[in-house]
N, C-alpha and C positions, 0 to 999 in steps of 0.2 A: 329734109328732116335732119335735125341736129343729132349727132351722135353723142350719147351720154358717156361720160367717163366713170359713171358709177359701176363699181364691180361688187355684187353682194358677197363674194368670197373674201373681199379685203375691206372689212368694215374696221373703221378706225375711229376710236372715241378719244378725242383729244383731252376730254375731262377725266379720263380714267387715269389714276395715279397707281404707281407699282407700290406694293405693300412690303415694307423691309422690316424683318424681326430684329429689334434691338438687341445687341450683344450684352450678355452679362457680364459684369466684372468678376474677377477672381473671387472677391469677398462675397458677392452675391451668389456665386456657384458654391462656395464653401459652406455658406450658412443656409442653404436651401435644403430641403428634405432629401433630395437626391445626393447632395453633397454629404450630408450628415450619415446617410446609409452607407455611402462609400467609405467614410472615415471609419465607421464601426467595423465594416467588413475588413478593412485593412488591419485594424487592431486586433480582431479575432484571428486572422490568419498569421499575424506577427506572434501572438501569444502561443498558438498552436506550434508554430515552427519553433519558437524558443524552448517550449517544453519538449518537442520532439528531439531537438538538438541536445537538450539537457539529458534526456534518456539515453541517447546514443553515446554521448560523453561518459555518462555514469557506467554504462555497460563496458566500454572500452577500457576504462581504468581499472576495471575488476575482472577483465576477460580471462586472465591467464594466472589463477591461483597456484601457488606451488605446495607440493606435497611436504608435509613437515616430517612426517614418519608413517610407517606402515604397520599394520597389526593383523594377526590371524584370528583375533577373537571376533566372533560373529556379533552382530548387533541383536540384542535380546529385546524384542518388541513386545515380550509378554510381561515384562516386569513394570511395576509402578515406577514413576519418578523418584529419584533419590533427592531428598531435601534435608539439609542440615542447617537449622536456624542458628544464626550467629548472635552470640551473647555480647553485648558491648555497652558501654556508658554513652548515651546520647548518639548524635549523628556524627559519622565519620566520613566526611566527603573526600572523594578522589576525583581529580581532574580528567575528563574525557574531551577528545576533539576529533572531528571528521571533516569532510570536505565542505560541510554546510555551516557548522556553527561550533561553538565550544559549550561545554556543559559539565556538570558534576553529578557524581553518582554515590549513593550510600548502599554498601552491600548488606542485604537483609538476610540471605541465606544462600549457601552453596548449594548448587542445583545441577542436576543431570537428568536428562529426559530422552528416551529412546522410543521410537514409534514409527508408523507410517503417515506420510503426509497426505492430508486430504483437501487441503486448500493452501494457496499461496498467494500473497498480495504485495505488490510494490507499487500500486497505482494510488497514490495519495493526492492526485489532482494538481496538474500543471506544476511540474517540478520547479522550485525556486520562486514561485509567484504566490501561489494559493496555499503552500504549505505553513502550517503553524510550527511552533518550537518543537512540539513532540514529534511531528512528521520528520523534521529535519535530524532528529537524533535516533529514533527508532526507525529504521530503514526498511524493515520488511515485517510482515505478519505471516504466521503459519497457523494453520489448524492441523493438529496432531492427534492421533489416536494410538491406542496400546491395548494389550490384552486380547481377549477373544474377538474383538470387533476389528483387530488389525489384520483384516483379510480383504484383499482386493475384490474378490468375487461377492463376498457378503456385503460390502460397501456399496458396490455398484448395484446390487439388487434392492437393497433396503435403505440406503442412506444418500442424502444429497447435502453437500456442503458448500458455503460460499462465504469467503472472507471479503469484507468490503468496508468502505469508509462512508460515513453519512456526515451530514452537517454537524453532528454532535460528538461522534466516537467513532471508533473502529471496532467492527463486530465480527463474529463468526455465527452465521445462521445455518441451521441445520434442520432437516425434516427425517423423520424416522417412520416408516411403514413396513410392518412385518406381521405376519400372522402364522401361527403353527408352534410346533414343539421346539423347533430349532431357533426361535426368536429370543434374543436377550431382552430382558426388561428394560424399559427406558431408564429406570434408576441406574442400572449397569452402564448404559451408554453415557449418561451424563458425568459418571465418575471416571470415564476413560477417554474423555475428550478434553482437549486444552487449546485455547486460542492464545498464543504466545507473541507478544511484541519483541522483536529482536533488535538488540543493540550491539553491533559488531564491534570487537575489541580492536580491529585493524582491517586494512584493506584485504589482506589475504583471507580473512574470515569471511569477509563480505562477498569476495570472489567465489569462494566455495559455496556460499549459500545461494548465490545466483544460479549455480549450476543445477540446483535441486528441481524436481519435477514432481508433479502430482503422482501418488502412489509409491515413491521412493521410500526406502527405510533410512533413517538417520538417527545419529546419536549426538546431541548437544551437551557441552560441558560449559559451566560458568556460574554466574550468580543471579539470583533474583535481586533486583535493585530499585530504589527509588530514585527518579531523576529530578534534578534542579536545573533550571534554565537561567540564563543571563539576565532575563527581565524579571526575575523573581518568582516565576512560575514553578510548578512542582507536579509530577506525576507519581502516583503511589502503586506498587505492584501488589498483587494478590499473593498469598502464601498458602492457598489452598485450592484444590481443584474443584470444590464443590460449592464455594460461596458466590454470591451474586454482587458483591460489593467490595471493591479492593480496600476501601478504607476499614472494613470489619477485621481485616488481618486474620481471616479463616474463622469467622464466627459460625453460628449454627445455621446460617442462611443456606438456600439451596439455589442453584442457578450456574452462572459461569463467569465470574469476574476474571479478567485476563492478567496473566503473568507478564512482567516486564524482565526480559532476560538479557544480562550482559554476557554475550557469548565469546568464550576464549578459545574454544575447540569445537571442531566439526568433523565428525567421522561419517564417511559415505562408503559402503562396502568395506574394504581394507585400508581405504586412504584416510589419513588424519591431517587436517589443516589447522594450523594455529597462527 
């Protein structure tokens, strides 16, 4: 009997061809869906990194404000803001400049406000990338209260504040819930709350502002101003705590248009920064 060389465990099919996946070129990889997603991810990471580094750099530049003088006069958070409207003929522009842009401002009123901070915002979306001209000049927003509601316990119990930027503006949103004899009427709340866009006069003032925290008491001195930007844009300040349209210049509206304040002095406790 002839022995067979057939081994069923070693089946060989000579017609079987090995399948090789063709390699994609660099351009094919780049323009594929996977490549597009990777590019988008890299861009997002780069933008966030740039923004993060910008924030760190901004805080380092203003990290050590110097005390200009000291006072033993306590900050009075009960009194209303002091405002002296300036009488003049036409627009009188003064030049301003910070780390981000040049601008001009027109002093509308001398202004001083003392109160308790209930909201602070310097987050204006991707520093140096998505900021508009106004964001580059007004570097900080504060929500501030005074009078009988400038009490930490009362605020924590009855009021919630949030300063934020939307696609159209920078707002102070707040909710008031209170029942009983010890509650202030909502009309009183509206008259004793301000959302103020701050334009620091210099780095030292900005550094002092950055040390502020929620519920701190502070006194700010300076001017209410209209801002003029290099591209021809303009931002108008309110001169009333009860109007809802800055352009009304304190008309009989009700609401809360924001003040734009050019800050020349900051008092925190007994320390004054200029």
